[in-house]
N, CA, C, O and CB atoms as a CASP TS submission, in Angstrom:
PFRMAT TS
TARGET T0000
AUTHOR 0000-0000-0000
METHOD Language model
MODEL 1
PARENT N/A
ATOM      1  N   MET     1       1.733 -12.439  -0.406  1.00  0.00           N
ATOM      2  CA  MET     1       1.749 -12.867   0.970  1.00  0.00           C
ATOM      3  C   MET     1       1.821 -11.657   1.901  1.00  0.00           C
ATOM      4  O   MET     1       1.695 -11.792   3.118  1.00  0.00           O
ATOM      5  CB  MET     1       2.922 -13.812   1.219  1.00  0.00           C
ATOM      6  N   PHE     2       2.022 -10.482   1.321  1.00  0.00           N
ATOM      7  CA  PHE     2       2.122  -9.250   2.089  1.00  0.00           C
ATOM      8  C   PHE     2       0.845  -9.004   2.862  1.00  0.00           C
ATOM      9  O   PHE     2      -0.206  -8.789   2.258  1.00  0.00           O
ATOM     10  CB  PHE     2       2.425  -8.066   1.176  1.00  0.00           C
ATOM     11  N   ALA     3       0.909  -9.029   4.169  1.00  0.00           N
ATOM     12  CA  ALA     3      -0.228  -8.750   5.056  1.00  0.00           C
ATOM     13  C   ALA     3      -1.425  -9.664   4.779  1.00  0.00           C
ATOM     14  O   ALA     3      -2.566  -9.298   5.064  1.00  0.00           O
ATOM     15  CB  ALA     3      -0.655  -7.295   4.909  1.00  0.00           C
ATOM     16  N   GLY     4      -1.171 -10.836   4.232  1.00  0.00           N
ATOM     17  CA  GLY     4      -2.264 -11.761   3.956  1.00  0.00           C
ATOM     18  C   GLY     4      -3.086 -11.420   2.730  1.00  0.00           C
ATOM     19  O   GLY     4      -4.099 -12.068   2.469  1.00  0.00           O
ATOM     20  N   ILE     5      -2.673 -10.421   1.977  1.00  0.00           N
ATOM     21  CA  ILE     5      -3.396 -10.004   0.779  1.00  0.00           C
ATOM     22  C   ILE     5      -2.943 -10.892  -0.379  1.00  0.00           C
ATOM     23  O   ILE     5      -1.764 -11.217  -0.520  1.00  0.00           O
ATOM     24  CB  ILE     5      -3.151  -8.483   0.461  1.00  0.00           C
ATOM     25  N   LYS     6      -3.920 -11.271  -1.199  1.00  0.00           N
ATOM     26  CA  LYS     6      -3.593 -12.149  -2.328  1.00  0.00           C
ATOM     27  C   LYS     6      -4.323 -11.688  -3.588  1.00  0.00           C
ATOM     28  O   LYS     6      -5.198 -10.823  -3.540  1.00  0.00           O
ATOM     29  CB  LYS     6      -3.959 -13.616  -2.003  1.00  0.00           C
ATOM     30  N   SER     7      -3.952 -12.273  -4.684  1.00  0.00           N
ATOM     31  CA  SER     7      -4.554 -11.951  -5.975  1.00  0.00           C
ATOM     32  C   SER     7      -6.078 -12.061  -5.893  1.00  0.00           C
ATOM     33  O   SER     7      -6.619 -13.026  -5.354  1.00  0.00           O
ATOM     34  CB  SER     7      -4.005 -12.883  -7.076  1.00  0.00           C
ATOM     35  N   GLY     8      -6.751 -11.052  -6.438  1.00  0.00           N
ATOM     36  CA  GLY     8      -8.212 -11.047  -6.458  1.00  0.00           C
ATOM     37  C   GLY     8      -8.865 -10.396  -5.260  1.00  0.00           C
ATOM     38  O   GLY     8     -10.077 -10.178  -5.271  1.00  0.00           O
ATOM     39  N   ASP     9      -8.103 -10.076  -4.225  1.00  0.00           N
ATOM     40  CA  ASP     9      -8.677  -9.447  -3.026  1.00  0.00           C
ATOM     41  C   ASP     9      -9.106  -8.008  -3.304  1.00  0.00           C
ATOM     42  O   ASP     9      -8.640  -7.365  -4.245  1.00  0.00           O
ATOM     43  CB  ASP     9      -7.664  -9.475  -1.871  1.00  0.00           C
ATOM     44  N   LYS    10     -10.004  -7.530  -2.456  1.00  0.00           N
ATOM     45  CA  LYS    10     -10.393  -6.114  -2.424  1.00  0.00           C
ATOM     46  C   LYS    10      -9.796  -5.536  -1.153  1.00  0.00           C
ATOM     47  O   LYS    10      -9.994  -6.073  -0.063  1.00  0.00           O
ATOM     48  CB  LYS    10     -11.974  -5.921  -2.469  1.00  0.00           C
ATOM     49  N   VAL    11      -9.049  -4.417  -1.301  1.00  0.00           N
ATOM     50  CA  VAL    11      -8.303  -3.846  -0.187  1.00  0.00           C
ATOM     51  C   VAL    11      -8.605  -2.354  -0.101  1.00  0.00           C
ATOM     52  O   VAL    11      -8.774  -1.682  -1.118  1.00  0.00           O
ATOM     53  CB  VAL    11      -6.778  -4.095  -0.350  1.00  0.00           C
ATOM     54  N   SER    12      -8.669  -1.849   1.120  1.00  0.00           N
ATOM     55  CA  SER    12      -8.842  -0.419   1.339  1.00  0.00           C
ATOM     56  C   SER    12      -7.582   0.140   1.996  1.00  0.00           C
ATOM     57  O   SER    12      -7.072  -0.422   2.965  1.00  0.00           O
ATOM     58  CB  SER    12     -10.097  -0.136   2.214  1.00  0.00           C
ATOM     59  N   ASP    13      -7.092   1.250   1.458  1.00  0.00           N
ATOM     60  CA  ASP    13      -5.927   1.934   2.020  1.00  0.00           C
ATOM     61  C   ASP    13      -6.400   3.298   2.514  1.00  0.00           C
ATOM     62  O   ASP    13      -6.514   4.248   1.740  1.00  0.00           O
ATOM     63  CB  ASP    13      -4.759   2.077   0.957  1.00  0.00           C
ATOM     64  N   TYR    14      -6.673   3.378   3.814  1.00  0.00           N
ATOM     65  CA  TYR    14      -7.192   4.610   4.407  1.00  0.00           C
ATOM     66  C   TYR    14      -6.028   5.518   4.786  1.00  0.00           C
ATOM     67  O   TYR    14      -5.037   5.058   5.352  1.00  0.00           O
ATOM     68  CB  TYR    14      -8.075   4.303   5.648  1.00  0.00           C
ATOM     69  N   VAL    15      -6.146   6.796   4.478  1.00  0.00           N
ATOM     70  CA  VAL    15      -5.087   7.799   4.590  1.00  0.00           C
ATOM     71  C   VAL    15      -3.944   7.382   3.647  1.00  0.00           C
ATOM     72  O   VAL    15      -2.797   7.200   4.056  1.00  0.00           O
ATOM     73  CB  VAL    15      -4.580   7.936   6.089  1.00  0.00           C
ATOM     74  N   ALA    16      -4.310   7.245   2.397  1.00  0.00           N
ATOM     75  CA  ALA    16      -3.398   6.736   1.375  1.00  0.00           C
ATOM     76  C   ALA    16      -2.247   7.687   1.059  1.00  0.00           C
ATOM     77  O   ALA    16      -1.168   7.237   0.672  1.00  0.00           O
ATOM     78  CB  ALA    16      -4.163   6.450   0.119  1.00  0.00           C
ATOM     79  N   ASP    17      -2.455   8.981   1.215  1.00  0.00           N
ATOM     80  CA  ASP    17      -1.441   9.997   0.925  1.00  0.00           C
ATOM     81  C   ASP    17      -0.890   9.778  -0.484  1.00  0.00           C
ATOM     82  O   ASP    17      -1.667   9.798  -1.438  1.00  0.00           O
ATOM     83  CB  ASP    17      -0.293   9.953   1.977  1.00  0.00           C
ATOM     84  N   ALA    18       0.404   9.573  -0.652  1.00  0.00           N
ATOM     85  CA  ALA    18       0.990   9.398  -1.983  1.00  0.00           C
ATOM     86  C   ALA    18       0.788   7.987  -2.518  1.00  0.00           C
ATOM     87  O   ALA    18       1.102   7.719  -3.678  1.00  0.00           O
ATOM     88  CB  ALA    18       2.470   9.722  -1.948  1.00  0.00           C
ATOM     89  N   GLY    19       0.274   7.088  -1.700  1.00  0.00           N
ATOM     90  CA  GLY    19      -0.086   5.762  -2.169  1.00  0.00           C
ATOM     91  C   GLY    19       0.997   4.715  -2.146  1.00  0.00           C
ATOM     92  O   GLY    19       0.976   3.792  -2.959  1.00  0.00           O
ATOM     93  N   TYR    20       1.941   4.832  -1.237  1.00  0.00           N
ATOM     94  CA  TYR    20       2.987   3.812  -1.148  1.00  0.00           C
ATOM     95  C   TYR    20       2.375   2.418  -1.025  1.00  0.00           C
ATOM     96  O   TYR    20       2.700   1.518  -1.799  1.00  0.00           O
ATOM     97  CB  TYR    20       3.913   4.093   0.049  1.00  0.00           C
ATOM     98  N   PHE    21       1.492   2.252  -0.052  1.00  0.00           N
ATOM     99  CA  PHE    21       0.872   0.943   0.148  1.00  0.00           C
ATOM    100  C   PHE    21      -0.160   0.660  -0.936  1.00  0.00           C
ATOM    101  O   PHE    21      -0.326  -0.491  -1.339  1.00  0.00           O
ATOM    102  CB  PHE    21       0.217   0.866   1.533  1.00  0.00           C
ATOM    103  N   THR    22      -0.852   1.680  -1.412  1.00  0.00           N
ATOM    104  CA  THR    22      -1.812   1.493  -2.498  1.00  0.00           C
ATOM    105  C   THR    22      -1.133   0.825  -3.684  1.00  0.00           C
ATOM    106  O   THR    22      -1.674  -0.114  -4.267  1.00  0.00           O
ATOM    107  CB  THR    22      -2.431   2.841  -2.922  1.00  0.00           C
ATOM    108  N   ARG    23       0.050   1.308  -4.039  1.00  0.00           N
ATOM    109  CA  ARG    23       0.781   0.768  -5.191  1.00  0.00           C
ATOM    110  C   ARG    23       1.236  -0.680  -4.929  1.00  0.00           C
ATOM    111  O   ARG    23       1.175  -1.525  -5.823  1.00  0.00           O
ATOM    112  CB  ARG    23       2.005   1.660  -5.513  1.00  0.00           C
ATOM    113  N   LEU    24       1.685  -0.952  -3.717  1.00  0.00           N
ATOM    114  CA  LEU    24       2.056  -2.326  -3.373  1.00  0.00           C
ATOM    115  C   LEU    24       0.840  -3.249  -3.455  1.00  0.00           C
ATOM    116  O   LEU    24       0.896  -4.327  -4.048  1.00  0.00           O
ATOM    117  CB  LEU    24       2.673  -2.382  -1.960  1.00  0.00           C
ATOM    118  N   PHE    25      -0.253  -2.802  -2.849  1.00  0.00           N
ATOM    119  CA  PHE    25      -1.476  -3.605  -2.859  1.00  0.00           C
ATOM    120  C   PHE    25      -1.962  -3.846  -4.283  1.00  0.00           C
ATOM    121  O   PHE    25      -2.379  -4.957  -4.611  1.00  0.00           O
ATOM    122  CB  PHE    25      -2.573  -2.920  -2.039  1.00  0.00           C
ATOM    123  N   ALA    26      -1.915  -2.819  -5.136  1.00  0.00           N
ATOM    124  CA  ALA    26      -2.393  -2.941  -6.519  1.00  0.00           C
ATOM    125  C   ALA    26      -1.630  -4.029  -7.263  1.00  0.00           C
ATOM    126  O   ALA    26      -2.201  -4.784  -8.050  1.00  0.00           O
ATOM    127  CB  ALA    26      -2.253  -1.599  -7.259  1.00  0.00           C
ATOM    128  N   SER    27      -0.352  -4.092  -7.005  1.00  0.00           N
ATOM    129  CA  SER    27       0.474  -5.117  -7.638  1.00  0.00           C
ATOM    130  C   SER    27       0.104  -6.511  -7.136  1.00  0.00           C
ATOM    131  O   SER    27       0.044  -7.464  -7.914  1.00  0.00           O
ATOM    132  CB  SER    27       1.958  -4.839  -7.377  1.00  0.00           C
ATOM    133  N   VAL    28      -0.140  -6.620  -5.846  1.00  0.00           N
ATOM    134  CA  VAL    28      -0.448  -7.929  -5.250  1.00  0.00           C
ATOM    135  C   VAL    28      -1.834  -8.420  -5.658  1.00  0.00           C
ATOM    136  O   VAL    28      -1.978  -9.591  -6.009  1.00  0.00           O
ATOM    137  CB  VAL    28      -0.356  -7.852  -3.722  1.00  0.00           C
ATOM    138  N   VAL    29      -2.860  -7.565  -5.624  1.00  0.00           N
ATOM    139  CA  VAL    29      -4.220  -8.018  -5.931  1.00  0.00           C
ATOM    140  C   VAL    29      -4.413  -8.263  -7.424  1.00  0.00           C
ATOM    141  O   VAL    29      -5.308  -9.007  -7.828  1.00  0.00           O
ATOM    142  CB  VAL    29      -5.238  -6.994  -5.442  1.00  0.00           C
ATOM    143  N   GLY    30      -3.577  -7.638  -8.234  1.00  0.00           N
ATOM    144  CA  GLY    30      -3.624  -7.868  -9.673  1.00  0.00           C
ATOM    145  C   GLY    30      -4.881  -7.354 -10.344  1.00  0.00           C
ATOM    146  O   GLY    30      -5.663  -6.607  -9.755  1.00  0.00           O
ATOM    147  N   SER    31      -5.058  -7.765 -11.578  1.00  0.00           N
ATOM    148  CA  SER    31      -6.178  -7.252 -12.383  1.00  0.00           C
ATOM    149  C   SER    31      -7.534  -7.773 -11.934  1.00  0.00           C
ATOM    150  O   SER    31      -8.562  -7.197 -12.293  1.00  0.00           O
ATOM    151  CB  SER    31      -5.971  -7.608 -13.827  1.00  0.00           C
ATOM    152  N   THR    32      -7.559  -8.841 -11.163  1.00  0.00           N
ATOM    153  CA  THR    32      -8.841  -9.370 -10.690  1.00  0.00           C
ATOM    154  C   THR    32      -9.229  -8.819  -9.324  1.00  0.00           C
ATOM    155  O   THR    32     -10.339  -9.066  -8.854  1.00  0.00           O
ATOM    156  CB  THR    32      -8.787 -10.882 -10.628  1.00  0.00           C
ATOM    157  N   GLY    33      -8.336  -8.080  -8.680  1.00  0.00           N
ATOM    158  CA  GLY    33      -8.620  -7.464  -7.387  1.00  0.00           C
ATOM    159  C   GLY    33      -8.843  -5.972  -7.533  1.00  0.00           C
ATOM    160  O   GLY    33      -8.858  -5.443  -8.645  1.00  0.00           O
ATOM    161  N   HIS    34      -9.014  -5.300  -6.413  1.00  0.00           N
ATOM    162  CA  HIS    34      -9.239  -3.857  -6.443  1.00  0.00           C
ATOM    163  C   HIS    34      -8.715  -3.221  -5.156  1.00  0.00           C
ATOM    164  O   HIS    34      -8.815  -3.793  -4.070  1.00  0.00           O
ATOM    165  CB  HIS    34     -10.744  -3.541  -6.632  1.00  0.00           C
ATOM    166  N   VAL    35      -8.152  -2.018  -5.310  1.00  0.00           N
ATOM    167  CA  VAL    35      -7.664  -1.252  -4.169  1.00  0.00           C
ATOM    168  C   VAL    35      -8.428   0.062  -4.113  1.00  0.00           C
ATOM    169  O   VAL    35      -8.502   0.794  -5.100  1.00  0.00           O
ATOM    170  CB  VAL    35      -6.125  -1.003  -4.265  1.00  0.00           C
ATOM    171  N   TYR    36      -8.989   0.348  -2.961  1.00  0.00           N
ATOM    172  CA  TYR    36      -9.689   1.604  -2.727  1.00  0.00           C
ATOM    173  C   TYR    36      -8.786   2.473  -1.864  1.00  0.00           C
ATOM    174  O   TYR    36      -8.592   2.198  -0.680  1.00  0.00           O
ATOM    175  CB  TYR    36     -11.089   1.373  -2.045  1.00  0.00           C
ATOM    176  N   ALA    37      -8.238   3.518  -2.460  1.00  0.00           N
ATOM    177  CA  ALA    37      -7.351   4.430  -1.750  1.00  0.00           C
ATOM    178  C   ALA    37      -8.180   5.622  -1.281  1.00  0.00           C
ATOM    179  O   ALA    37      -8.737   6.355  -2.098  1.00  0.00           O
ATOM    180  CB  ALA    37      -6.156   4.889  -2.656  1.00  0.00           C
ATOM    181  N   VAL    38      -8.260   5.812   0.020  1.00  0.00           N
ATOM    182  CA  VAL    38      -9.100   6.862   0.600  1.00  0.00           C
ATOM    183  C   VAL    38      -8.219   7.866   1.328  1.00  0.00           C
ATOM    184  O   VAL    38      -7.362   7.491   2.129  1.00  0.00           O
ATOM    185  CB  VAL    38     -10.158   6.262   1.566  1.00  0.00           C
ATOM    186  N   GLU    39      -8.437   9.139   1.042  1.00  0.00           N
ATOM    187  CA  GLU    39      -7.710  10.207   1.721  1.00  0.00           C
ATOM    188  C   GLU    39      -8.730  11.119   2.402  1.00  0.00           C
ATOM    189  O   GLU    39      -9.527  11.763   1.720  1.00  0.00           O
ATOM    190  CB  GLU    39      -6.808  11.011   0.718  1.00  0.00           C
ATOM    191  N   PRO    40      -8.718  11.183   3.735  1.00  0.00           N
ATOM    192  CA  PRO    40      -9.640  12.086   4.443  1.00  0.00           C
ATOM    193  C   PRO    40      -9.337  13.536   4.066  1.00  0.00           C
ATOM    194  O   PRO    40      -8.173  13.918   3.950  1.00  0.00           O
ATOM    195  CB  PRO    40      -9.532  11.892   5.986  1.00  0.00           C
ATOM    196  N   THR    41     -10.369  14.330   3.879  1.00  0.00           N
ATOM    197  CA  THR    41     -10.166  15.715   3.461  1.00  0.00           C
ATOM    198  C   THR    41      -9.391  16.512   4.494  1.00  0.00           C
ATOM    199  O   THR    41      -8.658  17.429   4.124  1.00  0.00           O
ATOM    200  CB  THR    41     -11.498  16.381   3.195  1.00  0.00           C
ATOM    201  N   ALA    42      -9.523  16.199   5.771  1.00  0.00           N
ATOM    202  CA  ALA    42      -8.770  16.912   6.805  1.00  0.00           C
ATOM    203  C   ALA    42      -7.278  16.670   6.647  1.00  0.00           C
ATOM    204  O   ALA    42      -6.474  17.556   6.938  1.00  0.00           O
ATOM    205  CB  ALA    42      -9.228  16.477   8.205  1.00  0.00           C
ATOM    206  N   SER    43      -6.893  15.472   6.183  1.00  0.00           N
ATOM    207  CA  SER    43      -5.487  15.168   5.969  1.00  0.00           C
ATOM    208  C   SER    43      -4.958  15.829   4.710  1.00  0.00           C
ATOM    209  O   SER    43      -3.746  15.970   4.542  1.00  0.00           O
ATOM    210  CB  SER    43      -5.280  13.673   5.893  1.00  0.00           C
ATOM    211  N   SER    44      -5.860  16.236   3.824  1.00  0.00           N
ATOM    212  CA  SER    44      -5.457  16.782   2.535  1.00  0.00           C
ATOM    213  C   SER    44      -5.319  18.300   2.561  1.00  0.00           C
ATOM    214  O   SER    44      -5.273  18.925   1.501  1.00  0.00           O
ATOM    215  CB  SER    44      -6.450  16.381   1.477  1.00  0.00           C
ATOM    216  N   SER    45      -5.252  18.900   3.725  1.00  0.00           N
ATOM    217  CA  SER    45      -5.247  20.350   3.800  1.00  0.00           C
ATOM    218  C   SER    45      -3.913  20.970   3.409  1.00  0.00           C
ATOM    219  O   SER    45      -3.886  22.134   3.008  1.00  0.00           O
ATOM    220  CB  SER    45      -5.608  20.779   5.182  1.00  0.00           C
ATOM    221  N   SER    46      -2.828  20.255   3.508  1.00  0.00           N
ATOM    222  CA  SER    46      -1.536  20.829   3.141  1.00  0.00           C
ATOM    223  C   SER    46      -1.289  20.664   1.654  1.00  0.00           C
ATOM    224  O   SER    46      -1.803  19.735   1.031  1.00  0.00           O
ATOM    225  CB  SER    46      -0.404  20.177   3.942  1.00  0.00           C
ATOM    226  N   SER    47      -0.501  21.567   1.087  1.00  0.00           N
ATOM    227  CA  SER    47      -0.215  21.494  -0.345  1.00  0.00           C
ATOM    228  C   SER    47       0.583  20.245  -0.681  1.00  0.00           C
ATOM    229  O   SER    47       0.465  19.730  -1.793  1.00  0.00           O
ATOM    230  CB  SER    47       0.543  22.738  -0.802  1.00  0.00           C
ATOM    231  N   ILE    48       1.391  19.742   0.246  1.00  0.00           N
ATOM    232  CA  ILE    48       2.144  18.515   0.007  1.00  0.00           C
ATOM    233  C   ILE    48       1.180  17.339  -0.139  1.00  0.00           C
ATOM    234  O   ILE    48       1.334  16.530  -1.054  1.00  0.00           O
ATOM    235  CB  ILE    48       3.152  18.256   1.155  1.00  0.00           C
ATOM    236  N   SER    49       0.199  17.232   0.740  1.00  0.00           N
ATOM    237  CA  SER    49      -0.772  16.145   0.662  1.00  0.00           C
ATOM    238  C   SER    49      -1.613  16.255  -0.596  1.00  0.00           C
ATOM    239  O   SER    49      -1.921  15.242  -1.225  1.00  0.00           O
ATOM    240  CB  SER    49      -1.670  16.142   1.893  1.00  0.00           C
ATOM    241  N   LEU    50      -1.988  17.465  -0.970  1.00  0.00           N
ATOM    242  CA  LEU    50      -2.775  17.649  -2.189  1.00  0.00           C
ATOM    243  C   LEU    50      -1.985  17.181  -3.407  1.00  0.00           C
ATOM    244  O   LEU    50      -2.542  16.542  -4.299  1.00  0.00           O
ATOM    245  CB  LEU    50      -3.187  19.127  -2.354  1.00  0.00           C
ATOM    246  N   LYS    51      -0.708  17.491  -3.448  1.00  0.00           N
ATOM    247  CA  LYS    51       0.143  17.062  -4.549  1.00  0.00           C
ATOM    248  C   LYS    51       0.262  15.536  -4.571  1.00  0.00           C
ATOM    249  O   LYS    51       0.192  14.918  -5.633  1.00  0.00           O
ATOM    250  CB  LYS    51       1.536  17.708  -4.436  1.00  0.00           C
ATOM    251  N   ALA    52       0.442  14.939  -3.398  1.00  0.00           N
ATOM    252  CA  ALA    52       0.567  13.488  -3.306  1.00  0.00           C
ATOM    253  C   ALA    52      -0.695  12.797  -3.792  1.00  0.00           C
ATOM    254  O   ALA    52      -0.618  11.810  -4.523  1.00  0.00           O
ATOM    255  CB  ALA    52       0.871  13.071  -1.873  1.00  0.00           C
ATOM    256  N   VAL    53      -1.857  13.307  -3.395  1.00  0.00           N
ATOM    257  CA  VAL    53      -3.123  12.710  -3.818  1.00  0.00           C
ATOM    258  C   VAL    53      -3.295  12.875  -5.331  1.00  0.00           C
ATOM    259  O   VAL    53      -3.767  11.957  -6.001  1.00  0.00           O
ATOM    260  CB  VAL    53      -4.315  13.355  -3.059  1.00  0.00           C
ATOM    261  N   ALA    54      -2.920  14.025  -5.869  1.00  0.00           N
ATOM    262  CA  ALA    54      -3.005  14.238  -7.309  1.00  0.00           C
ATOM    263  C   ALA    54      -2.125  13.246  -8.062  1.00  0.00           C
ATOM    264  O   ALA    54      -2.533  12.721  -9.099  1.00  0.00           O
ATOM    265  CB  ALA    54      -2.602  15.671  -7.659  1.00  0.00           C
ATOM    266  N   GLU    55      -0.932  12.987  -7.554  1.00  0.00           N
ATOM    267  CA  GLU    55      -0.048  11.996  -8.171  1.00  0.00           C
ATOM    268  C   GLU    55      -0.653  10.597  -8.100  1.00  0.00           C
ATOM    269  O   GLU    55      -0.551   9.823  -9.052  1.00  0.00           O
ATOM    270  CB  GLU    55       1.323  12.009  -7.489  1.00  0.00           C
ATOM    271  N   LEU    56      -1.277  10.278  -6.981  1.00  0.00           N
ATOM    272  CA  LEU    56      -1.914   8.970  -6.838  1.00  0.00           C
ATOM    273  C   LEU    56      -3.097   8.847  -7.800  1.00  0.00           C
ATOM    274  O   LEU    56      -3.327   7.779  -8.366  1.00  0.00           O
ATOM    275  CB  LEU    56      -2.379   8.750  -5.380  1.00  0.00           C
ATOM    276  N   GLN    57      -3.839   9.922  -7.983  1.00  0.00           N
ATOM    277  CA  GLN    57      -4.943   9.901  -8.937  1.00  0.00           C
ATOM    278  C   GLN    57      -4.419   9.665 -10.356  1.00  0.00           C
ATOM    279  O   GLN    57      -5.054   8.973 -11.152  1.00  0.00           O
ATOM    280  CB  GLN    57      -5.741  11.221  -8.869  1.00  0.00           C
ATOM    281  N   GLY    58      -3.261  10.244 -10.664  1.00  0.00           N
ATOM    282  CA  GLY    58      -2.633   9.987 -11.960  1.00  0.00           C
ATOM    283  C   GLY    58      -2.249   8.526 -12.114  1.00  0.00           C
ATOM    284  O   GLY    58      -2.412   7.948 -13.189  1.00  0.00           O
ATOM    285  N   TYR    59      -1.745   7.931 -11.055  1.00  0.00           N
ATOM    286  CA  TYR    59      -1.392   6.504 -11.061  1.00  0.00           C
ATOM    287  C   TYR    59      -2.638   5.660 -11.342  1.00  0.00           C
ATOM    288  O   TYR    59      -2.582   4.693 -12.101  1.00  0.00           O
ATOM    289  CB  TYR    59      -0.749   6.088  -9.702  1.00  0.00           C
ATOM    290  N   ALA    60      -3.757   6.034 -10.726  1.00  0.00           N
ATOM    291  CA  ALA    60      -4.995   5.271 -10.878  1.00  0.00           C
ATOM    292  C   ALA    60      -5.514   5.303 -12.314  1.00  0.00           C
ATOM    293  O   ALA    60      -6.203   4.379 -12.745  1.00  0.00           O
ATOM    294  CB  ALA    60      -6.058   5.810  -9.934  1.00  0.00           C
ATOM    295  N   VAL    61      -5.190   6.352 -13.047  1.00  0.00           N
ATOM    296  CA  VAL    61      -5.630   6.442 -14.441  1.00  0.00           C
ATOM    297  C   VAL    61      -5.064   5.277 -15.259  1.00  0.00           C
ATOM    298  O   VAL    61      -5.742   4.751 -16.142  1.00  0.00           O
ATOM    299  CB  VAL    61      -5.197   7.792 -15.058  1.00  0.00           C
ATOM    300  N   THR    62      -3.847   4.884 -14.971  1.00  0.00           N
ATOM    301  CA  THR    62      -3.218   3.806 -15.726  1.00  0.00           C
ATOM    302  C   THR    62      -3.312   2.449 -15.027  1.00  0.00           C
ATOM    303  O   THR    62      -2.807   1.447 -15.533  1.00  0.00           O
ATOM    304  CB  THR    62      -1.774   4.143 -15.975  1.00  0.00           C
ATOM    305  N   HIS    63      -3.956   2.422 -13.872  1.00  0.00           N
ATOM    306  CA  HIS    63      -4.142   1.176 -13.121  1.00  0.00           C
ATOM    307  C   HIS    63      -5.628   1.035 -12.771  1.00  0.00           C
ATOM    308  O   HIS    63      -6.071   1.522 -11.731  1.00  0.00           O
ATOM    309  CB  HIS    63      -3.252   1.158 -11.819  1.00  0.00           C
ATOM    310  N   PRO    64      -6.387   0.373 -13.631  1.00  0.00           N
ATOM    311  CA  PRO    64      -7.840   0.293 -13.433  1.00  0.00           C
ATOM    312  C   PRO    64      -8.276  -0.448 -12.171  1.00  0.00           C
ATOM    313  O   PRO    64      -9.454  -0.408 -11.817  1.00  0.00           O
ATOM    314  CB  PRO    64      -8.457  -0.369 -14.609  1.00  0.00           C
ATOM    315  N   ASN    65      -7.359  -1.119 -11.492  1.00  0.00           N
ATOM    316  CA  ASN    65      -7.730  -1.809 -10.256  1.00  0.00           C
ATOM    317  C   ASN    65      -7.566  -0.910  -9.027  1.00  0.00           C
ATOM    318  O   ASN    65      -7.636  -1.385  -7.893  1.00  0.00           O
ATOM    319  CB  ASN    65      -6.888  -3.073 -10.091  1.00  0.00           C
ATOM    320  N   VAL    66      -7.345   0.402  -9.258  1.00  0.00           N
ATOM    321  CA  VAL    66      -7.202   1.365  -8.160  1.00  0.00           C
ATOM    322  C   VAL    66      -8.242   2.463  -8.311  1.00  0.00           C
ATOM    323  O   VAL    66      -8.422   3.023  -9.392  1.00  0.00           O
ATOM    324  CB  VAL    66      -5.772   1.972  -8.131  1.00  0.00           C
ATOM    325  N   LYS    67      -8.923   2.761  -7.212  1.00  0.00           N
ATOM    326  CA  LYS    67      -9.867   3.883  -7.177  1.00  0.00           C
ATOM    327  C   LYS    67      -9.443   4.798  -6.030  1.00  0.00           C
ATOM    328  O   LYS    67      -9.284   4.345  -4.896  1.00  0.00           O
ATOM    329  CB  LYS    67     -11.363   3.385  -6.997  1.00  0.00           C
ATOM    330  N   VAL    68      -9.262   6.081  -6.327  1.00  0.00           N
ATOM    331  CA  VAL    68      -8.859   7.059  -5.332  1.00  0.00           C
ATOM    332  C   VAL    68     -10.048   7.952  -5.012  1.00  0.00           C
ATOM    333  O   VAL    68     -10.691   8.499  -5.908  1.00  0.00           O
ATOM    334  CB  VAL    68      -7.651   7.896  -5.827  1.00  0.00           C
ATOM    335  N   THR    69     -10.333   8.093  -3.714  1.00  0.00           N
ATOM    336  CA  THR    69     -11.419   8.971  -3.294  1.00  0.00           C
ATOM    337  C   THR    69     -10.967   9.787  -2.087  1.00  0.00           C
ATOM    338  O   THR    69     -10.034   9.424  -1.370  1.00  0.00           O
ATOM    339  CB  THR    69     -12.697   8.153  -2.960  1.00  0.00           C
ATOM    340  N   THR    70     -11.662  10.896  -1.894  1.00  0.00           N
ATOM    341  CA  THR    70     -11.479  11.659  -0.665  1.00  0.00           C
ATOM    342  C   THR    70     -12.750  11.510   0.149  1.00  0.00           C
ATOM    343  O   THR    70     -13.828  11.304  -0.408  1.00  0.00           O
ATOM    344  CB  THR    70     -11.157  13.170  -0.956  1.00  0.00           C
ATOM    345  N   ALA    71     -12.632  11.611   1.433  1.00  0.00           N
ATOM    346  CA  ALA    71     -13.776  11.428   2.318  1.00  0.00           C
ATOM    347  C   ALA    71     -13.769  12.514   3.383  1.00  0.00           C
ATOM    348  O   ALA    71     -12.713  12.910   3.877  1.00  0.00           O
ATOM    349  CB  ALA    71     -13.755  10.022   2.967  1.00  0.00           C
ATOM    350  N   ALA    72     -14.936  12.980   3.724  1.00  0.00           N
ATOM    351  CA  ALA    72     -15.062  13.958   4.806  1.00  0.00           C
ATOM    352  C   ALA    72     -14.574  13.328   6.091  1.00  0.00           C
ATOM    353  O   ALA    72     -14.845  12.159   6.369  1.00  0.00           O
ATOM    354  CB  ALA    72     -16.527  14.455   4.957  1.00  0.00           C
ATOM    355  N   HIS    73     -13.861  14.106   6.863  1.00  0.00           N
ATOM    356  CA  HIS    73     -13.306  13.615   8.120  1.00  0.00           C
ATOM    357  C   HIS    73     -13.789  14.540   9.234  1.00  0.00           C
ATOM    358  O   HIS    73     -13.552  15.747   9.196  1.00  0.00           O
ATOM    359  CB  HIS    73     -11.734  13.550   8.071  1.00  0.00           C
ATOM    360  N   SER    74     -14.449  13.978  10.201  1.00  0.00           N
ATOM    361  CA  SER    74     -14.952  14.753  11.325  1.00  0.00           C
ATOM    362  C   SER    74     -13.949  14.752  12.454  1.00  0.00           C
ATOM    363  O   SER    74     -13.338  13.721  12.738  1.00  0.00           O
ATOM    364  CB  SER    74     -16.290  14.207  11.807  1.00  0.00           C
ATOM    365  N   LYS    75     -13.769  15.886  13.102  1.00  0.00           N
ATOM    366  CA  LYS    75     -12.846  15.970  14.229  1.00  0.00           C
ATOM    367  C   LYS    75     -13.538  15.644  15.547  1.00  0.00           C
ATOM    368  O   LYS    75     -12.912  15.688  16.605  1.00  0.00           O
ATOM    369  CB  LYS    75     -12.226  17.357  14.299  1.00  0.00           C
ATOM    370  N   ASP    76     -14.818  15.320  15.488  1.00  0.00           N
ATOM    371  CA  ASP    76     -15.574  14.994  16.714  1.00  0.00           C
ATOM    372  C   ASP    76     -15.297  13.593  17.156  1.00  0.00           C
ATOM    373  O   ASP    76     -15.841  13.144  18.165  1.00  0.00           O
ATOM    374  CB  ASP    76     -17.072  15.173  16.502  1.00  0.00           C
TER
END
């Protein structure tokens, strides 16, 4: 019932960082749903963000309903 998300839904988590919401969403959508965790490359410039994204990518390895990607971010 979290944010209207239910089992089987497809959800996008933009600026996922360490994936707090990604992990919540993954649990809610279950094995029939999917979570797309997106981290803009401009947000990933700090070593803390890079570490967080790496940890989230590790989480995705054991959770097939999660896909982590980075995306180019324009400042224009």
